[in-house]
Each structure stands twice: as C-alpha cells, then as structure tokens.
C-alpha positions in Angstrom: -20.9 -3.9 -9.5 -19.0 -0.6 -9.4 -15.4 -0.5 -10.7 -12.6 0.4 -8.3 -11.7 4.0 -9.1 -10.4 5.3 -5.7 -7.2 4.4 -3.8 -6.5 5.6 -0.3 -2.9 6.0 0.9 -2.6 6.4 4.7 0.7 8.4 4.9 0.4 10.3 8.2 2.7 8.0 10.2 5.8 9.4 12.0 8.3 6.8 10.6 10.0 6.5 14.0 11.9 3.4 12.9 13.9 5.4 10.5 14.9 8.3 12.7 16.8 10.5 12.3 16.2 10.3 8.5 12.5 10.9 9.0 12.7 13.8 11.5 11.9 16.3 8.8 11.2 14.1 5.7 8.3 11.7 5.3 9.2 8.0 5.4 7.1 7.6 2.3 9.6 9.8 0.5 12.6 7.6 1.2 14.0 6.5 -2.1 14.4 2.9 -3.3 17.0 3.4 -6.0 15.5 6.5 -7.8 11.9 6.6 -6.8 10.3 7.3 -3.4 8.2 4.5 -1.7 4.9 6.4 -2.3 5.5 6.5 -6.0 5.9 2.7 -6.2 2.5 2.4 -4.5 0.8 5.0 -6.7 2.2 3.4 -9.9 0.8 0.0 -8.7 -2.7 1.6 -8.2 -2.5 3.3 -11.6 -1.6 0.1 -13.3 -4.7 -1.5 -11.7 -6.9 1.1 -13.4 -7.3 3.5 -10.5 -7.2 7.2 -11.3 -8.2 9.0 -8.1 -5.4 8.9 -5.5 -6.4 10.0 -2.0 -3.5 10.7 0.4 -4.3 10.9 4.2 -1.5 13.0 5.4 -0.3 14.7 8.6 2.1 17.3 9.7 5.5 17.4 8.0 4.1 15.6 4.9 4.1 18.5 2.5 6.9 16.8 0.5 4.4 14.1 -0.7 2.1 16.8 -2.1 5.1 18.6 -3.8 6.2 15.3 -5.3 2.9 14.8 -7.2 2.6 18.5 -8.1 4.0 20.2 -11.2 7.5 21.8 -10.8 7.3 24.4 -13.5 10.8 25.9 -12.9 12.5 22.4 -12.9 10.6 21.3 -16.0 11.7 24.5 -17.7 15.3 24.0 -16.8 15.2 20.4 -18.1 13.5 21.5 -21.3 16.1 24.3 -21.9 18.9 21.8 -21.3 17.5 19.3 -23.6 17.2 16.6 -20.9 14.0 15.1 -22.4 14.4 11.7 -20.7 14.4 13.3 -17.2 11.5 15.6 -18.2 9.5 12.5 -19.3 10.3 10.8 -16.0 8.8 13.9 -14.1 5.7 13.7 -16.3 5.2 10.0 -15.5 4.9 10.9 -11.7 1.4 12.2 -12.3 -0.2 11.4 -15.7 -2.8 13.8 -17.1 -5.7 11.5 -16.2 -4.7 11.0 -12.6 -6.3 13.0 -9.8 -4.6 13.6 -6.5 -6.6 14.6 -3.3 -5.2 15.3 0.1 -6.9 15.2 3.5 -5.3 15.5 7.0 -5.5 13.0 9.8 -5.6 15.4 12.7 -4.7 12.8 15.4 -2.8 9.6 15.4 -5.7 7.3 16.2 -4.8 4.3 14.0 -5.2 3.0 10.5 -9.0 2.6 10.7 -9.2 6.3 11.7 -7.0 7.3 8.7 -9.4 5.4 6.4 -12.4 7.2 8.0 -10.7 10.6 7.1 -11.0 9.7 3.4 -14.7 8.7 3.6 -16.0 12.0 2.2 -13.9 11.6 -0.9 -14.6 7.9 -1.4 -18.3 8.2 -0.9 -20.4 5.0 -1.4 -17.8 3.5 -3.9 -15.6 0.5 -3.4 -12.0 1.5 -2.9 -8.5 0.3 -2.5 -6.1 0.9 0.4 -2.4 0.7 -0.2 0.2 0.9 2.6 3.3 2.4 1.1 5.6 0.8 3.7 4.8 -2.5 1.9 6.6 -2.3 -1.5 4.8 -5.0 -3.6 6.0 -6.5 -6.8 4.2 -8.9 -9.2 6.1 -11.7 -10.9 8.5 -10.6 -13.7 6.4 -9.6 -16.7 3.2 -10.2 -14.8 0.5 -7.9 -13.4 1.1 -6.0 -10.2 -0.4 -7.2 -6.9 -3.3 -4.7 -6.9 -4.1 -5.4 -10.5 -4.4 -9.1 -9.6 -6.8 -8.3 -6.8 -8.9 -6.0 -9.1 -9.2 -9.0 -11.5 -10.5 -11.1 -8.6 -12.9 -8.4 -7.6 -14.3 -8.2 -11.2 -15.1 -11.9 -10.9 -16.6 -11.8 -7.4 -17.6 -8.3 -6.3 -16.3 -9.2 -2.9 -13.9 -7.3 -0.7 -10.4 -8.6 -1.2 -7.4 -8.8 1.2 -3.9 -9.6 0.0 -2.6 -12.4 2.2 0.6 -14.4 2.7 1.7 -17.1 5.0 4.1 -16.0 7.8 6.2 -18.0 10.3 4.6 -18.6 13.7 6.9 -16.2 15.5 5.7 -13.3 13.2 1.9 -13.6 13.5 1.8 -11.0 16.3 2.9 -8.3 13.7 -0.1 -8.7 11.4 -3.8 -9.0 11.1 -4.4 -12.8 10.8 -7.3 -14.3 8.8 -8.8 -17.8 8.8 -11.5 -19.6 6.8 -12.1 -22.3 4.2 -10.7 -22.3 0.7 -12.9 -21.7 -2.3 -12.7 -23.9 -5.4 -10.7 -21.0 -7.0 -8.1 -21.2 -4.3 -9.1 -18.1 -2.5 -9.6 -18.0 1.3 -13.1 -17.1 2.4 -12.5 -15.0 5.5 -14.5 -16.2 8.5 -12.2 -14.9 11.2 -9.9 -11.9 11.5 -7.7 -11.0 14.5 -5.4 -8.0 14.8 -1.9 -9.0 16.0 -2.7 -12.1 18.0 -0.1 -14.0 20.0 1.1 -17.2 18.4 -1.0 -19.3 20.8 -4.2 -17.4 19.9 -3.6 -17.0 16.1 -6.3 -18.8 14.2 -3.9 -19.4 11.3 -0.6 -18.2 9.9 -2.3 -16.3 7.0 -1.4 -12.6 7.4 -2.9 -9.6 5.7 -0.3 -7.7 3.6 -0.6 -4.0 2.8 -3.2 -4.1 0.0 -7.0 -4.1 0.4 -10.1 -3.7 -1.8 -13.0 -2.8 0.4 -16.7 -2.1 0.2 -17.7 1.3 1.4 -19.7 -0.5 4.1 -16.5 -0.8 6.0 -16.8 2.9 7.1 -19.8 2.2 9.3 -18.1 -1.0 10.7 -14.9 1.0 11.6 -17.0 3.5 13.5 -19.0 0.9 15.3 -15.8 -1.0 16.3 -14.5 1.8 18.5 -10.9 1.5 19.7 -9.1 -1.9 19.6 -5.6 -3.2 20.0 -3.2 -0.5 21.4 -6.2 1.9 22.0 -6.3 2.7 18.2 -9.2 2.5 15.7 -8.2 -0.6 13.8 -9.0 -1.2 10.1 -8.9 -5.0 11.0 -11.8 -4.6 13.4 -13.9 -2.8 10.7 -13.2 -5.5 8.2 -14.1 -8.1 10.8 -17.4 -6.4 11.2 -18.2 -7.0 7.5 -17.9 -10.7 7.7 -21.6 -11.4 8.8 -22.9 -9.2 6.1 -20.8 -9.8 2.9 -18.1 -11.8 1.4 -14.5 -11.0 2.2 -11.8 -13.0 0.4 -8.2 -13.5 1.1 -6.0 -13.6 -2.0 -2.6 -15.2 -2.0 -0.9 -12.8 -4.5 1.7 -13.7 -7.0 4.9 -11.7 -6.4 7.0 -10.4 -3.6 6.5 -8.0 -0.6 9.3 -5.9 1.0 8.5 -4.6 4.5 10.0 -1.1 3.9 8.8 0.0 7.3 11.8 -1.9 8.7 15.4 -1.1 7.9 16.2 -4.6 6.8 13.2 -4.8 4.5 14.1 -1.4 3.0 17.7 -2.5 2.3 16.4 -5.8 0.8 14.1 -3.8 -1.5 16.9 -1.5 -2.5 19.3 -4.3 -3.4 16.6 -6.3 -5.3 15.2 -3.4 -7.3 18.7 -2.0 -8.0 19.6 -5.2 -9.8 16.4 -4.9 -12.0 17.0 -1.2 -12.8 17.5 -0.7 -16.6 20.2 1.9 -16.1 22.4 0.6 -13.3 21.2 -3.1 -12.9 23.9 -4.8 -14.9 26.7 -2.8 -13.2 25.2 -3.3 -9.7 24.8 -7.1 -10.3 28.5 -7.2 -11.3 29.5 -5.3 -8.2 27.6 -7.7 -6.0 29.3 -10.7 -7.7 32.7 -9.2 -7.1 31.8 -8.7 -3.4 31.0 -12.4 -3.3 
C-alpha cells in the first residue's frame, strides 16, 4: 500500500459569488484573519504528511504561485528591520521539504476535469484532493481532518471521502453517498449521486471537500463523460470505482466552513479570530461587549 504523498488543489474557479472582490484576485487568496484560504488547506495537507502540493490553476491565479514562492526583497527588508517573527511566518508558508507544482486547467469543464489535469503529476499513486472553499478544522488539540482520513487509509488502503449529514433541503448542493456502516463506524459507499433533489437523494450523507483517492479514478473520470451541468464530475468518476474497489465515507471529527459562500466565510472569520493567539482575547471581549 503506497503512502499518500500528493495533494491536488483545484483552484481554477472564478469565484463569482465574491464579486467584485474576486474580479482581479483569486478567491483562494481571500484572507481569513491573516492567512489566505489556500494556505489553510495546504497546512492541513502538510500536517497529514503530504509534501507534494499540486495546484490546478487558471487565468488570473498568479497570486497563488507568488504566495508560495520566495519573496527575497520582502525577506531582506524584514531581516534588516529585525522583524524575525514575521520572517518566520513567511518561511512557514513553504517549508524546505515541500514541493509545489502548478498546472493550468485550460477550460472550465468541472471538478473532474481539473483532477484529470493533474494526472501526469500524480502518476499511479494514491492522492488527496482538497477544495480550499471548504475550510476544515479538527477538534481543538486533535488531528486535522485530512490527517484523520490518512489514518483510516493506513488501516484500510481504501479510497476515503469526508462526509457529513446535511438537512434535507441542502442535499441538492452536494454529492450524496449511501451504504451500510462498517463495524468501525465508517460508511461503505455503495451509491453516489451528484446534487440530487431531496426526493431522489439516497441519504443525507454529503461529501465534504476532502478526498483520498486511488489513481484508478482517472480512468473512471474519463469514462464517465459529462454529467450534471454538462461538466465532467469527480462524483461520477468515484461512482465508477464502486464496482472495482472499496470506497469509504468517513464522518470526520471537527468543523467545516463553506467559505465559498459569504455567510460561511464570515462565520469562519469570526470563529478563527476568536482562536487567534494574537487577537483572540481582545476579539472575544469585543464580541461580548456587542452582546
């Protein structure tokens, strides 16, 4: 069983729900307190033991590459000014043992198509997919969501999907999975449907923005063609795996913020600001004063 060493970040989306802020700046670079969304996802992958970060980008996404690059002039200015804490924060963005690769998604053909764009970098290895719109946090003091999933993978060798139960009126927003529970409390996926209507949904168990996948999914994505919305869907590719190998749904320990929506982004900002070591105490006091 090969370890998970590659993570794919599909970051080519236009971010239309955050216009005009995203007209010239990637939505993945929107800051939650003092770090952009994409950095939270990369840090989660790094904590899970992954060292090769693969970004599937598009036009106007250069800021993501710049963020994970070395800024020699800025680092020199901080060094000369004796601002060593800020300098250390910059160095933590890309540790020395982390490799970043970038590939363009030339057309907006869906999440499955974005994953296919990374195939030549992933090869025949199992890999993770992280959607930066979903800011995921483990329980306080506990492992991050992707690290939890890697631990399940180490036990099973199966593809793993992060899942959560959603209200009936929200099932049409997600890929929905169904199947029996294993003795360990995992869901053995036997059915997977992309954005079903509430009447057609096989369950209320929704796939969140974290996946650990066998490289066999690439062939299944290609075979699936275009699905819901005329796009090449990752969900259809995963569904194609079900007859050939085990796919598990894992109910993660922690919280998810849908930062692809304004409300979810604001919720994440408020929650993480209260936990921030520099401003958390003051911000909590401010909120209490506001009532």
